[in-house]
Phi, psi and omega in degrees: 000137182272322175191172173233155181228154168255132183243134181243129173262110192229139164291139183060053187296332174299319178291326173295313179308312177297318183298309183289334167300314180302303187304328188250005179056042184219162170256136185258184179224131178268122180258344181191152178220157178262181187298341178262004179085005173279146187284134178263332180195131182211153182221137179235118171278123174243101172047044181091354175251120191274128165246122174251147182214162169205160182293137178280152175273348189270153169268348180280129174245125176269139195243108166043019185252007184242348183194151174228136174270121181243129176243118170256102183285339188074171188295143178092005179239028179297324180291330174294312174302308178301318183294324178293325180293312185293333178271323181285333188288335196306308180237042185291148182272327178227122191234121184272345178123176181296171176308131188208184176258157171209187184296342180237011180204153173257353172220104179214150170218160169210142181201170166249114185287183186291348177261002170095008181270131181268127181238153161220114178233130178208170180238000000 
C-alpha cells in the first residue's frame, strides 16, 4: 500500500479546505472541479496523514455520529494541537472544552466542527 486517506464529502468544501489548512498549518492541493465549479477532489497532508475532500451532492449533512478523525501527534506537538483547537472551535457544532489532560494524554481536545466532522487530536 502506498498510502491511506480519510475522505470527506462536505457541503461547502472550499470553506472546509481553507479551515483545515489554517487549523493544521499546511497548504493543500485542489486537484479537480466540476463544470459548476464544485471541488471534486482536494488533499491536505497533515503530518503524513492525508485528508481528501470533495463537495457532497447531497443536501443532507450527517453530523459527527458515524466516524471520528483521531490524530495522535506524539510529544512535542503541543503548539500544533493548540492551533488546531483554536481554529476548529470557532464555529464548532459541538464543543467539548479547551485543550486539557486525560488518563492517556497531557494535551487533548475533541469537537465536531462546523462541517459536521468529529475530531480528536492529542499528544
